[in-house]
N, C-alpha and C positions, 0 to 999 in steps of 0.2 A: 166743464162747466162755470157756473160765475157764482162767488158769494156776492156781494152788495149792489150796490157804491151803503159805504156806510160814514161816520164821521173819523176822519183820521186826525191832522193835523192844524191850529192857524186858522180853521177854516177854508179844511180843503175835504178830501172826501179819498177815498180805498177800496177797489176791486179787490178779491184773491181770485184767479184763475185755475183752474187744473190742468196742468195739459201733462198731467198720464206722469212721467218722468217725471214730473220738478211744479212743483207751484209757486207760481206768482204771485204778490201782492205790488202791486196796480197804483203809489200810494201820489197823494195832494197832487189829486184830477179835481175836473166840477163836478158840483152836485146831480150835473145836469150827466148820465153816462148813454151810453149809444147800447148797451147792453146792462140787463137787472140779472140778480141773483134765479139761477134754473138755465139763464140759459148758452145753448153751444155754442162756443166759435169756431175761428177760421182765420190760420195764419194770413196775417195782411187785415186783418177784419180791423177797421176801428171801433176801439171800446168807450174810450173818452177821452176829453180834449184837458191841458197843462192848468192844472188848478193857478190859484195867487193866492200868495202864503201874505196873511191879513196881521197885528196886533204885531209881531214880533221888531225886535233893532234894524235888520235889514227884510225890506218885504220884495219877492223874488217869485218870481215864475219858476218852474221845476217838473219833472218827472222825481219819484224815489220810485225806485225800485229793488226789490227785495223778490230775493228768490230760494227755494226751497226745497230738497231730497225729497219726500213726498213720506219720509221715513217717518213718519210720526204725526199721531193726530191733536188736535185740539189749539182753541186758539194763539196766532202769530205774535200775540205782547202779549209776554209773561207780567206776573206780580214780579218787583223788586223781590232780589235775592229767588227767582224762583232758575235765570238764566248763566249759563255758568261763561257764553258768549262775553269778550271784551276788546275793547279797545288797544289799541297799542298805550295808550297812558296807565290801563288801566279800568275804566270806565264803564260800570257792565250794560250794554244794549239790551236788558230784559226782552228778547225773543227765541220763538222756542228751539231749542237747542239742535235744529234740523238743517239751521240757516249756513245756503251757501257763499262763497265768492263766487260770484257772477262773474267774473274776468276771461274763462275760457270757454264761457258757454256764449260771452256775448264776443271774444273775439272770432266763434265760429261764424257767427249769425251774420256777422259784419262782411265774414269772408261770402259768403254769397250772396249778397246785395248787387244787384246789378250794377253797374259802371255812370256813376256819371256823366254828364254829356260837360 
């Protein structure tokens, strides 16, 4: 199930997709998306195009990915002081507490990709 698109950061948008065992926020995408709130998605389906960050020191194009354990509910971005998650330099992330490190999932998914020619 999809939530969004909604305004995210620096003139970009975000989509949230409930994948069952985890929730993903795909941020910094364009405002026009291929899916909308309430849609179901399937593996490999195009959902959006990467956005272009504007109004910052280094404008760039990228996909911002956040994965959540889907064990909590409520907004993914939390008000200052409500998140216990911190970066290595002790800066708060202000994200819901079930935010996960996506590295293991990304490595597993990469191993399942077809070989490039």
